[in-house]
N, CA, C and O atoms as a MOPAC input file, in Angstrom:
PM7 MOZYME 1SCF
protein

 N     44.48900 1    -5.24900 1    28.43000 1
 C     45.10100 1    -4.40400 1    27.43100 1
 C     44.97300 1    -2.94800 1    27.88700 1
 O     43.87100 1    -2.46000 1    28.13400 1
 N     46.08400 1    -2.28200 1    27.99200 1
 C     46.13200 1    -0.91200 1    28.46900 1
 C     46.08400 1     0.04100 1    27.27600 1
 O     46.74600 1    -0.19100 1    26.26400 1
 N     45.29300 1     1.12200 1    27.39700 1
 C     45.17400 1     2.11100 1    26.33400 1
 C     46.41600 1     3.00200 1    26.33000 1
 O     46.84900 1     3.51400 1    27.36200 1
 N     46.95300 1     3.16200 1    25.16300 1
 C     48.09000 1     4.06200 1    25.01500 1
 C     47.53600 1     5.42000 1    24.59400 1
 O     47.17600 1     5.61800 1    23.43300 1
 N     47.46900 1     6.35300 1    25.54200 1
 C     46.87200 1     7.66100 1    25.28500 1
 C     47.61700 1     8.43700 1    24.20700 1
 O     47.00700 1     9.21400 1    23.47300 1
 N     48.92300 1     8.23900 1    24.10400 1
 C     49.69200 1     8.92500 1    23.05500 1
 C     49.27200 1     8.42200 1    21.66400 1
 O     49.17000 1     9.19600 1    20.71200 1
 N     49.03600 1     7.12200 1    21.57400 1
 C     48.63400 1     6.55600 1    20.28900 1
 C     47.22400 1     7.05400 1    19.90100 1
 O     46.97300 1     7.37100 1    18.73900 1
 N     46.31500 1     7.11700 1    20.88100 1
 C     44.96300 1     7.61700 1    20.63600 1
 C     45.02700 1     9.07600 1    20.18800 1
 O     44.31800 1     9.47000 1    19.26200 1
 N     45.87300 1     9.88400 1    20.84000 1
 C     46.02000 1    11.30000 1    20.47400 1
 C     46.57200 1    11.42700 1    19.05800 1
 O     46.18100 1    12.32700 1    18.31400 1
 N     47.47700 1    10.53000 1    18.68800 1
 C     48.06100 1    10.54300 1    17.35000 1
 C     46.97200 1    10.28300 1    16.29300 1
 O     46.92400 1    10.95000 1    15.26000 1
 N     46.10300 1     9.30500 1    16.57200 1
 C     45.00100 1     9.00400 1    15.64800 1
 C     44.02000 1    10.17900 1    15.54500 1
 O     43.55400 1    10.52100 1    14.45800 1
 N     43.72000 1    10.77900 1    16.68000 1
 C     42.80000 1    11.91900 1    16.68200 1
 C     43.37500 1    13.08300 1    15.87500 1
 O     42.65000 1    13.73500 1    15.12300 1
 N     44.65300 1    13.34000 1    16.02700 1
 C     45.29500 1    14.41400 1    15.25700 1
 C     45.26200 1    14.12200 1    13.76300 1
 O     44.99200 1    15.01400 1    12.95900 1
 N     45.53300 1    12.87800 1    13.39000 1
 C     45.52600 1    12.50400 1    11.97200 1
 C     44.11500 1    12.66100 1    11.38300 1
 O     43.95500 1    13.17100 1    10.27400 1
 N     43.10100 1    12.22100 1    12.12900 1
 C     41.71400 1    12.34300 1    11.66700 1
 C     41.32300 1    13.81300 1    11.56900 1
 O     40.66600 1    14.22000 1    10.61100 1
 N     41.72400 1    14.61100 1    12.55800 1
 C     41.41200 1    16.03300 1    12.57200 1
 C     42.04000 1    16.75400 1    11.38300 1
 O     41.41200 1    17.63400 1    10.79500 1
 N     43.26600 1    16.39500 1    11.02400 1
 C     43.93400 1    17.02500 1     9.87900 1
 C     43.24300 1    16.64700 1     8.57500 1
 O     43.09100 1    17.48100 1     7.68300 1
 N     42.82600 1    15.39000 1     8.46700 1
 C     42.24300 1    14.91400 1     7.22000 1
 C     40.78900 1    15.36300 1     7.05800 1
 O     40.39700 1    15.77300 1     5.96600 1
 N     39.98600 1    15.29400 1     8.11900 1
 C     38.54300 1    15.54800 1     8.01400 1
 C     38.06900 1    16.81400 1     8.72200 1
 O     36.89800 1    17.17100 1     8.59100 1
 N     38.91600 1    17.49600 1     9.45300 1
 C     38.52600 1    18.70600 1    10.16600 1
 C     38.27100 1    18.43300 1    11.63800 1
 O     38.09800 1    17.28700 1    12.05400 1
 N     38.25000 1    19.51600 1    12.42400 1
 C     38.10000 1    19.39400 1    13.87800 1
 C     36.77400 1    18.75400 1    14.28300 1
 O     36.70600 1    18.05600 1    15.29400 1
 N     35.70800 1    18.99200 1    13.49100 1
 C     34.38900 1    18.46800 1    13.84100 1
 C     34.37200 1    16.93800 1    13.90000 1
 O     33.53800 1    16.35100 1    14.58900 1
 N     35.29200 1    16.29500 1    13.17700 1
 C     35.30800 1    14.83400 1    13.13800 1
 C     35.75500 1    14.22500 1    14.45700 1
 O     35.41500 1    13.07700 1    14.74400 1
 N     36.50000 1    14.95400 1    15.25900 1
 C     37.00900 1    14.38700 1    16.50700 1
 C     36.37100 1    14.97800 1    17.75500 1
 O     36.67000 1    14.53000 1    18.86200 1
 N     35.50600 1    15.96600 1    17.60900 1
 C     34.89700 1    16.55000 1    18.80300 1
 C     33.68600 1    15.72700 1    19.23800 1
 O     33.12900 1    14.96400 1    18.45000 1
 N     33.29400 1    15.88700 1    20.47400 1
 C     32.15800 1    15.17800 1    21.04200 1
 C     30.86800 1    15.63800 1    20.34300 1
 O     30.71400 1    16.83300 1    20.09100 1
 N     29.94300 1    14.72800 1    20.02500 1
 C     28.71400 1    15.11100 1    19.32100 1
 C     27.87900 1    16.16100 1    20.04800 1
 O     27.18200 1    16.93400 1    19.39100 1
 N     27.92400 1    16.21600 1    21.35700 1
 C     27.13100 1    17.18400 1    22.11100 1
 C     27.82900 1    18.53600 1    22.26900 1
 O     27.28800 1    19.42800 1    22.92200 1
 N     29.00700 1    18.70500 1    21.69100 1
 C     29.77700 1    19.93300 1    21.88500 1
 C     29.03500 1    21.17600 1    21.37800 1
 O     29.09100 1    22.22600 1    22.01900 1
 N     28.34700 1    21.07200 1    20.24700 1
 C     27.62400 1    22.21300 1    19.67600 1
 C     26.12800 1    22.16600 1    19.96800 1
 O     25.37400 1    22.98700 1    19.44700 1
 N     25.69500 1    21.23300 1    20.77900 1
 C     24.26600 1    21.04700 1    21.05100 1
 C     23.80200 1    22.02400 1    22.12500 1
 O     24.45100 1    22.18400 1    23.15900 1
 N     22.66100 1    22.67800 1    21.86300 1
 C     22.09900 1    23.58800 1    22.85800 1
 C     20.58700 1    23.34300 1    22.96700 1
 O     20.04600 1    22.47300 1    22.28400 1
 N     19.92100 1    24.10500 1    23.81700 1
 C     18.48600 1    23.90300 1    24.05300 1
 C     17.65300 1    24.16500 1    22.79600 1
 O     16.65500 1    23.48400 1    22.55900 1
 N     18.05600 1    25.13500 1    22.00300 1
 C     17.32300 1    25.45200 1    20.77900 1
 C     17.38400 1    24.29000 1    19.78800 1
 O     16.37200 1    23.93400 1    19.18500 1
 N     18.55600 1    23.70400 1    19.62200 1
 C     18.70800 1    22.56300 1    18.72600 1
 C     17.93600 1    21.35700 1    19.25400 1
 O     17.35600 1    20.60000 1    18.47600 1
 N     17.92900 1    21.18100 1    20.55400 1
 C     17.18700 1    20.07400 1    21.16000 1
 C     15.68400 1    20.24100 1    20.90300 1
 O     14.99900 1    19.27600 1    20.56600 1
 N     15.18000 1    21.45700 1    21.06300 1
 C     13.76800 1    21.73300 1    20.83300 1
 C     13.39400 1    21.48400 1    19.36900 1
 O     12.35500 1    20.89000 1    19.07900 1
 N     14.25000 1    21.94200 1    18.45100 1
 C     14.02400 1    21.72200 1    17.02200 1
 C     14.02700 1    20.22800 1    16.69800 1
 O     13.19100 1    19.75100 1    15.93100 1
 N     14.96000 1    19.50500 1    17.27900 1
 C     15.05300 1    18.06100 1    17.07100 1
 C     13.79000 1    17.35900 1    17.57300 1
 O     13.26100 1    16.48600 1    16.88500 1
 N     13.30600 1    17.72100 1    18.74600 1
 C     12.09700 1    17.11700 1    19.30300 1
 C     10.88000 1    17.41400 1    18.41700 1
 O     10.01700 1    16.55600 1    18.23700 1
 N     10.81700 1    18.62400 1    17.86900 1
 C      9.72600 1    18.99600 1    16.96500 1
 C      9.76200 1    18.12900 1    15.70900 1
 O      8.72300 1    17.65100 1    15.25400 1
 N     10.95000 1    17.92600 1    15.15200 1
 C     11.09300 1    17.08500 1    13.96700 1
 C     10.67800 1    15.64100 1    14.25600 1
 O     10.05400 1    14.99500 1    13.41400 1
 N     11.01900 1    15.13900 1    15.43100 1
 C     10.64500 1    13.77700 1    15.81600 1
 C      9.12000 1    13.65600 1    15.90200 1
 O      8.55300 1    12.67200 1    15.42500 1
 N      8.45400 1    14.63900 1    16.50200 1
 C      6.98800 1    14.60700 1    16.61000 1
 C      6.32900 1    14.63500 1    15.22700 1
 O      5.38200 1    13.89000 1    14.97700 1
 N      6.82600 1    15.49000 1    14.33000 1
 C      6.28500 1    15.57300 1    12.97100 1
 C      6.48500 1    14.26500 1    12.21700 1
 O      5.58900 1    13.80900 1    11.50600 1
 N      7.64800 1    13.66700 1    12.37100 1
 C      7.92700 1    12.38500 1    11.72200 1
 C      6.98100 1    11.30500 1    12.23700 1
 O      6.48000 1    10.49100 1    11.46200 1
 N      6.74100 1    11.30100 1    13.53500 1
 C      5.83700 1    10.31700 1    14.12200 1
 C      4.41900 1    10.48100 1    13.56500 1
 O      3.76200 1     9.49000 1    13.24700 1
 N      3.95100 1    11.71600 1    13.44700 1
 C      2.61200 1    11.96900 1    12.89800 1
 C      2.51400 1    11.45300 1    11.46700 1
 O      1.52000 1    10.82800 1    11.09600 1
 N      3.54500 1    11.71400 1    10.66200 1
 C      3.54900 1    11.25100 1     9.27600 1
 C      3.53700 1     9.72600 1     9.20800 1
 O      2.84500 1     9.14600 1     8.37000 1
 N      4.29000 1     9.08400 1    10.07700 1
 C      4.32000 1     7.61800 1    10.09800 1
 C      2.96600 1     7.03900 1    10.48200 1
 O      2.54500 1     6.02700 1     9.92200 1
 N      2.28400 1     7.66300 1    11.42400 1
 C      0.95900 1     7.18500 1    11.83700 1
 C     -0.02100 1     7.30800 1    10.67600 1
 O     -0.77800 1     6.37600 1    10.40600 1
 N     -0.01500 1     8.44800 1     9.98600 1
 C     -0.90900 1     8.64900 1     8.84800 1
 C     -0.60600 1     7.62400 1     7.75300 1
 O     -1.52200 1     7.02900 1     7.18500 1
 N      0.65700 1     7.42300 1     7.46500 1
 C      1.05700 1     6.45600 1     6.43700 1
 C      0.62100 1     5.04500 1     6.82200 1
 O      0.12300 1     4.29400 1     5.98300 1
 N      0.80800 1     4.68900 1     8.08400 1
 C      0.43000 1     3.36700 1     8.57200 1
 C     -1.07800 1     3.16000 1     8.43200 1
 O     -1.52400 1     2.08500 1     8.03100 1
 N     -1.86500 1     4.19200 1     8.76500 1
 C     -3.32000 1     4.08600 1     8.64900 1
 C     -3.75300 1     3.95100 1     7.19300 1
 O     -4.66800 1     3.18700 1     6.88300 1
 N     -3.09900 1     4.69000 1     6.30100 1
 C     -3.45400 1     4.62300 1     4.88500 1
 C     -3.10000 1     3.27700 1     4.26300 1
 O     -3.81000 1     2.79500 1     3.37900 1
 N     -2.02700 1     2.67900 1     4.71000 1
 C     -1.57900 1     1.43500 1     4.10200 1
 C     -2.07600 1     0.19500 1     4.84100 1
 O     -1.70600 1    -0.92400 1     4.48700 1
 N     -2.90600 1     0.38200 1     5.85700 1
 C     -3.41400 1    -0.74800 1     6.61800 1
 C     -4.33900 1    -1.58800 1     5.73800 1
 O     -5.14500 1    -1.04800 1     4.98000 1
 N     -4.21800 1    -2.90800 1     5.84600 1
 C     -5.01100 1    -3.83800 1     5.05100 1
 C     -6.00400 1    -4.56900 1     5.94900 1
 O     -5.74400 1    -4.81300 1     7.12700 1
 N     -7.15100 1    -4.91100 1     5.35600 1
 C     -8.19600 1    -5.65900 1     6.05000 1
 C     -8.48200 1    -6.90000 1     5.21700 1
 O     -8.55700 1    -6.82600 1     3.99000 1
 N     -8.64300 1    -8.04000 1     5.88400 1
 C     -8.93600 1    -9.25800 1     5.15500 1
 C    -10.43900 1    -9.38700 1     4.94500 1
 O    -11.21900 1    -9.33700 1     5.89600 1
 N    -10.83200 1    -9.55300 1     3.68600 1
 C    -12.23700 1    -9.75100 1     3.32700 1
 C    -12.30800 1   -10.97900 1     2.43000 1
 O    -11.76400 1   -10.97900 1     1.32500 1
 N    -12.96600 1   -12.00200 1     2.89400 1
 C    -13.09800 1   -13.25700 1     2.14200 1
 C    -11.74400 1   -13.78200 1     1.67900 1
 O    -11.61900 1   -14.24500 1     0.54500 1
 N    -10.73300 1   -13.71700 1     2.53300 1
 C     -9.41500 1   -14.24900 1     2.21900 1
 C     -8.54900 1   -13.34700 1     1.36100 1
 O     -7.46500 1   -13.75500 1     0.94300 1
 N     -8.99700 1   -12.13800 1     1.08800 1
 C     -8.24500 1   -11.19700 1     0.25700 1
 C     -7.91500 1    -9.97100 1     1.09400 1
 O     -8.78300 1    -9.44500 1     1.79100 1
 N     -6.66200 1    -9.50900 1     1.03400 1
 C     -6.27700 1    -8.28600 1     1.74600 1
 C     -6.63800 1    -7.08100 1     0.89700 1
 O     -6.22300 1    -6.97100 1    -0.25700 1
 N     -7.41900 1    -6.17500 1     1.48500 1
 C     -7.87600 1    -4.97200 1     0.79300 1
 C     -7.46700 1    -3.76700 1     1.62300 1
 O     -7.54600 1    -3.78600 1     2.85100 1
 N     -7.02800 1    -2.72200 1     0.93900 1
 C     -6.62900 1    -1.49600 1     1.63100 1
 C     -7.81400 1    -0.94400 1     2.40900 1
 O     -8.92400 1    -0.84900 1     1.88500 1
 N     -7.57200 1    -0.58400 1     3.64800 1
 C     -8.63600 1    -0.07900 1     4.51800 1
 C     -9.21300 1     1.23500 1     4.00200 1
 O    -10.36700 1     1.55500 1     4.28800 1
 N     -8.42300 1     2.00300 1     3.24100 1
 C     -8.91300 1     3.28900 1     2.75400 1
 C     -9.99300 1     3.12600 1     1.68200 1
 O    -10.68700 1     4.09200 1     1.36400 1
 N    -10.15000 1     1.92000 1     1.11700 1
 C    -11.20500 1     1.69100 1     0.13800 1
 C    -12.57900 1     1.57900 1     0.78000 1
 O    -13.60100 1     1.74900 1     0.11500 1
 N    -12.59700 1     1.29200 1     2.07700 1
 C    -13.87400 1     1.14100 1     2.75200 1
 C    -14.48000 1     2.50600 1     3.02200 1
 O    -13.80500 1     3.42500 1     3.48600 1
 N    -15.74900 1     2.61700 1     2.72800 1
 C    -16.47600 1     3.86100 1     2.90600 1
 C    -16.78100 1     4.04800 1     4.38600 1
 O    -17.34000 1     3.15300 1     5.02000 1
 N    -16.42500 1     5.18500 1     4.93600 1
 C    -16.67000 1     5.46900 1     6.35200 1
 C    -18.15600 1     5.68000 1     6.63000 1
 O    -18.65500 1     5.26100 1     7.67500 1
 N    -18.86400 1     6.32500 1     5.70600 1
 C    -20.30100 1     6.54400 1     5.85300 1
 C    -21.00800 1     5.37400 1     5.18600 1
 O    -21.67100 1     5.54600 1     4.16300 1
 N    -20.87200 1     4.22200 1     5.74400 1
 C    -21.31100 1     2.99600 1     5.09900 1
 C    -22.74500 1     3.08400 1     4.60000 1
 O    -23.70000 1     3.04200 1     5.37500 1
 N    -22.86600 1     3.20700 1     3.28400 1
 C    -24.16500 1     3.18200 1     2.63900 1
 C    -24.42600 1     1.72400 1     2.28400 1
 O    -23.76100 1     1.17000 1     1.40900 1
 N    -25.36500 1     1.11500 1     2.94200 1
 C    -25.59500 1    -0.31100 1     2.79100 1
 C    -26.66800 1    -0.65400 1     1.77200 1
 O    -26.90700 1    -1.83600 1     1.52200 1
 N    -27.32600 1     0.33700 1     1.17300 1
 C    -28.37600 1     0.05900 1     0.20200 1
 C    -27.81900 1     0.28700 1    -1.19800 1
 O    -27.30400 1     1.36400 1    -1.50000 1
 N    -27.92400 1    -0.72200 1    -2.04300 1
 C    -27.42900 1    -0.63500 1    -3.41800 1
 C    -28.36500 1     0.25600 1    -4.22800 1
 O    -29.57000 1     0.00700 1    -4.24800 1
 N    -27.84400 1     1.29500 1    -4.90000 1
 C    -28.71000 1     2.17900 1    -5.69000 1
 C    -29.24800 1     1.51200 1    -6.95200 1
 O    -30.18600 1     2.02800 1    -7.55800 1
 N    -28.68100 1     0.38400 1    -7.36100 1
 C    -29.12800 1    -0.29300 1    -8.58000 1
 C    -30.28000 1    -1.24300 1    -8.28300 1
 O    -31.32900 1    -1.17500 1    -8.92400 1
 N    -30.08100 1    -2.14100 1    -7.29800 1
 C    -31.10500 1    -3.15600 1    -7.01400 1
 C    -31.87800 1    -2.88200 1    -5.72000 1
 O    -32.82200 1    -3.60300 1    -5.39900 1
 N    -31.48600 1    -1.86200 1    -4.99100 1
 C    -32.13200 1    -1.46000 1    -3.72800 1
 C    -32.06700 1    -2.52600 1    -2.63800 1
 O    -32.87700 1    -2.49900 1    -1.71100 1
 N    -31.13100 1    -3.45600 1    -2.72800 1
 C    -30.99300 1    -4.46500 1    -1.67800 1
 C    -30.07800 1    -3.92500 1    -0.57700 1
 O    -29.18100 1    -3.11900 1    -0.82300 1
 N    -30.33500 1    -4.39300 1     0.63500 1
 C    -29.53800 1    -3.99000 1     1.79500 1
 C    -28.53700 1    -5.09200 1     2.07400 1
 O    -28.89700 1    -6.26900 1     2.06500 1
 N    -27.28200 1    -4.73300 1     2.32300 1
 C    -26.24300 1    -5.73800 1     2.48900 1
 C    -25.45400 1    -5.53000 1     3.76200 1
 O    -25.14200 1    -4.40300 1     4.14700 1
 N    -25.13400 1    -6.64900 1     4.41300 1
 C    -24.26000 1    -6.62900 1     5.58100 1
 C    -22.85300 1    -7.10500 1     5.22400 1
 O    -21.97300 1    -7.08200 1     6.08500 1
 N    -22.61500 1    -7.53000 1     3.99900 1
 C    -21.33500 1    -8.11600 1     3.61200 1
 C    -20.25600 1    -7.04200 1     3.44100 1
 O    -20.49500 1    -5.97900 1     2.86800 1
 N    -19.05900 1    -7.35500 1     3.95600 1
 C    -17.95100 1    -6.40800 1     3.87100 1
 C    -17.48400 1    -6.19700 1     2.43700 1
 O    -17.08100 1    -5.09100 1     2.07500 1
 N    -17.53400 1    -7.24100 1     1.62000 1
 C    -17.03400 1    -7.08600 1     0.25300 1
 C    -17.86800 1    -6.07900 1    -0.54200 1
 O    -17.36500 1    -5.46500 1    -1.48300 1
 N    -19.15000 1    -5.90500 1    -0.16500 1
 C    -19.97500 1    -4.91500 1    -0.85200 1
 C    -19.44700 1    -3.50200 1    -0.64700 1
 O    -19.66500 1    -2.63600 1    -1.49500 1
 N    -18.75400 1    -3.25200 1     0.47000 1
 C    -18.18100 1    -1.91900 1     0.71000 1
 C    -17.23400 1    -1.51700 1    -0.41500 1
 O    -17.24200 1    -0.37000 1    -0.86200 1
 N    -16.42000 1    -2.46300 1    -0.86900 1
 C    -15.45200 1    -2.17000 1    -1.92400 1
 C    -16.17300 1    -1.79500 1    -3.21100 1
 O    -15.82300 1    -0.80800 1    -3.85700 1
 N    -17.17500 1    -2.57600 1    -3.58200 1
 C    -17.89000 1    -2.32600 1    -4.82800 1
 C    -18.75000 1    -1.07100 1    -4.73100 1
 O    -18.91400 1    -0.35000 1    -5.71600 1
 N    -19.29900 1    -0.80700 1    -3.54400 1
 C    -20.07900 1     0.42000 1    -3.35700 1
 C    -19.17600 1     1.64400 1    -3.51000 1
 O    -19.58700 1     2.65700 1    -4.07600 1
 N    -17.95600 1     1.54900 1    -3.00700 1
 C    -17.01900 1     2.66700 1    -3.08900 1
 C    -16.54000 1     2.88700 1    -4.51700 1
 O    -16.49100 1     4.01800 1    -5.00100 1
 N    -16.19000 1     1.79800 1    -5.18200 1
 C    -15.58000 1     1.92700 1    -6.50100 1
 C    -16.60400 1     2.04600 1    -7.63500 1
 O    -16.41000 1     2.83000 1    -8.56500 1
 N    -17.70300 1     1.26300 1    -7.56000 1
 C    -18.64800 1     1.23100 1    -8.67500 1
 C    -20.06200 1     1.69100 1    -8.30500 1
 O    -20.94600 1     1.71300 1    -9.16200 1
 N    -20.28000 1     2.05300 1    -7.05900 1
 C    -21.59600 1     2.51100 1    -6.60200 1
 C    -22.66800 1     1.44800 1    -6.83600 1
 O    -23.77300 1     1.75100 1    -7.28600 1
 N    -22.32400 1     0.20200 1    -6.52400 1
 C    -23.28400 1    -0.90200 1    -6.59700 1
 C    -22.78700 1    -2.03200 1    -5.69700 1
 O    -21.63300 1    -2.03400 1    -5.26800 1
 N    -23.67400 1    -2.99500 1    -5.41400 1
 C    -23.29100 1    -4.12900 1    -4.57300 1
 C    -22.52300 1    -5.16500 1    -5.40200 1
 O    -22.38000 1    -5.01400 1    -6.61500 1
 N    -22.04100 1    -6.19300 1    -4.75400 1
 C    -21.25700 1    -7.23200 1    -5.42800 1
 C    -22.09800 1    -7.94600 1    -6.48200 1
 O    -21.61300 1    -8.20100 1    -7.58400 1
 N    -23.36200 1    -8.27500 1    -6.16000 1
 C    -24.22300 1    -8.98600 1    -7.12600 1
 C    -24.44600 1    -8.14500 1    -8.37500 1
 O    -24.38700 1    -8.66200 1    -9.49100 1
 N    -24.69900 1    -6.86200 1    -8.19700 1
 C    -24.88600 1    -5.98600 1    -9.36000 1
 C    -23.58700 1    -5.82900 1   -10.14200 1
 O    -23.60400 1    -5.72400 1   -11.36900 1
 N    -22.47900 1    -5.81200 1    -9.44000 1
 C    -21.19200 1    -5.73400 1   -10.13200 1
 C    -21.03100 1    -6.92700 1   -11.06100 1
 O    -20.66200 1    -6.76800 1   -12.22500 1
 N    -21.30800 1    -8.12900 1   -10.54500 1
 C    -21.16300 1    -9.34800 1   -11.34900 1
 C    -22.13100 1    -9.31200 1   -12.53700 1
 O    -21.75500 1    -9.65700 1   -13.65800 1
 N    -23.35900 1    -8.90000 1   -12.29200 1
 C    -24.37900 1    -8.92900 1   -13.34000 1
 C    -24.22300 1    -7.80300 1   -14.36100 1
 O    -24.39400 1    -8.04300 1   -15.55600 1
 N    -23.90400 1    -6.58600 1   -13.92700 1
 C    -23.95700 1    -5.44500 1   -14.82600 1
 C    -22.61100 1    -4.80000 1   -15.15600 1
 O    -22.46600 1    -4.20400 1   -16.22400 1
 N    -21.62900 1    -4.90600 1   -14.26800 1
 C    -20.40500 1    -4.11900 1   -14.45000 1
 C    -19.23800 1    -4.94800 1   -14.96400 1
 O    -18.51400 1    -4.49900 1   -15.85300 1
 N    -19.04000 1    -6.13200 1   -14.43300 1
 C    -17.86000 1    -6.93700 1   -14.75200 1
 C    -17.69100 1    -7.10000 1   -16.26700 1
 O    -18.58800 1    -7.58300 1   -16.95800 1
 N    -16.53800 1    -6.69200 1   -16.75800 1
 C    -16.23700 1    -6.75500 1   -18.18600 1
 C    -16.72700 1    -5.53700 1   -18.95500 1
 O    -16.38300 1    -5.36300 1   -20.12400 1
 N    -17.53200 1    -4.68700 1   -18.30500 1
 C    -18.08300 1    -3.49800 1   -18.95800 1
 C    -17.83300 1    -2.25000 1   -18.10400 1
 O    -18.68500 1    -1.36600 1   -18.00800 1
 N    -16.65400 1    -2.19600 1   -17.49100 1
 C    -16.34300 1    -1.10700 1   -16.55300 1
 C    -16.38600 1     0.26500 1   -17.21200 1
 O    -16.84800 1     1.22700 1   -16.59800 1
 N    -15.91300 1     0.37300 1   -18.44800 1
 C    -15.88400 1     1.67400 1   -19.12500 1
 C    -17.30600 1     2.19200 1   -19.34800 1
 O    -17.58100 1     3.37300 1   -19.13500 1
 N    -18.19700 1     1.31400 1   -19.77200 1
 C    -19.59400 1     1.72200 1   -19.98700 1
 C    -20.21100 1     2.17500 1   -18.66100 1
 O    -20.94500 1     3.16300 1   -18.60900 1
 N    -19.90100 1     1.43500 1   -17.59100 1
 C    -20.44000 1     1.75800 1   -16.27300 1
 C    -19.91500 1     3.11400 1   -15.79400 1
 O    -20.67200 1     3.94200 1   -15.28600 1
 N    -18.60600 1     3.32700 1   -15.96600 1
 C    -18.00000 1     4.58800 1   -15.53400 1
 C    -18.50700 1     5.77900 1   -16.34500 1
 O    -18.50600 1     6.91000 1   -15.86000 1
 N    -18.93600 1     5.52500 1   -17.57200 1
 C    -19.45500 1     6.62500 1   -18.39600 1
 C    -20.87900 1     7.01300 1   -18.00800 1
 O    -21.41600 1     8.00200 1   -18.50600 1
 N    -21.49700 1     6.22100 1   -17.10500 1
 C    -22.80700 1     6.62000 1   -16.59500 1
 C    -23.94500 1     5.66800 1   -16.90600 1
 O    -25.05100 1     5.87600 1   -16.40800 1
 N    -23.72900 1     4.63900 1   -17.70200 1
 C    -24.80800 1     3.71100 1   -18.03800 1
 C    -25.27400 1     2.96100 1   -16.79100 1
 O    -24.45400 1     2.53500 1   -15.97900 1
 N    -26.56900 1     2.80300 1   -16.64100 1
 C    -27.16700 1     2.00500 1   -15.56400 1
 C    -28.32000 1     1.20400 1   -16.14600 1
 O    -28.95000 1     1.65600 1   -17.10200 1
 N    -28.61700 1     0.03100 1   -15.60300 1
 C    -29.73400 1    -0.76100 1   -16.10900 1
 C    -31.07100 1    -0.09700 1   -15.75600 1
 O    -31.17000 1     0.65800 1   -14.78900 1
 N    -32.06600 1    -0.39000 1   -16.54300 1
 C    -33.41100 1     0.11800 1   -16.26100 1
 C    -33.90700 1    -0.49600 1   -14.95700 1
 O    -33.50800 1    -1.60400 1   -14.59700 1
 N    -34.76100 1     0.21000 1   -14.26300 1
 C    -35.30400 1    -0.28800 1   -12.97600 1
 C    -36.08700 1    -1.58100 1   -13.18600 1
 O    -36.14400 1    -2.41200 1   -12.28000 1
 N    -36.70500 1    -1.77300 1   -14.38100 1
 C    -37.48200 1    -2.99100 1   -14.61700 1
 C    -36.60400 1    -4.21600 1   -14.78600 1
 O    -37.07800 1    -5.33800 1   -14.60700 1
 N    -35.33100 1    -4.02800 1   -15.12900 1
 C    -34.40500 1    -5.16300 1   -15.27800 1
 C    -34.03000 1    -5.66900 1   -13.91600 1
 O    -33.25900 1    -6.62200 1   -13.80200 1

């Protein structure tokens, strides 16, 4: 199939009349070094934002449950301030971050009484 250059020119003219000259010109016609530099800067910024977003939304599996990685405490405090037990379990990280206690203390003292716990109530040391 041979291209009919007159027909192509006719289409280009019709498009140019309807949508303006920019619709039929080559995309690189107005491109210069300054625009290229600006474009590259925007690409780098977008990449940084995507990396941060990806890190924030990353999930970790703990006991068969996917938990957001941002819930895990970076300065892992492994001693429960309520019962003074030391824990190696990953699930305790979530409860230490959210309720400042280990999983066992959460079950015993916090579960079902979150508002009281958040208001500052803690069990006596003798309990």
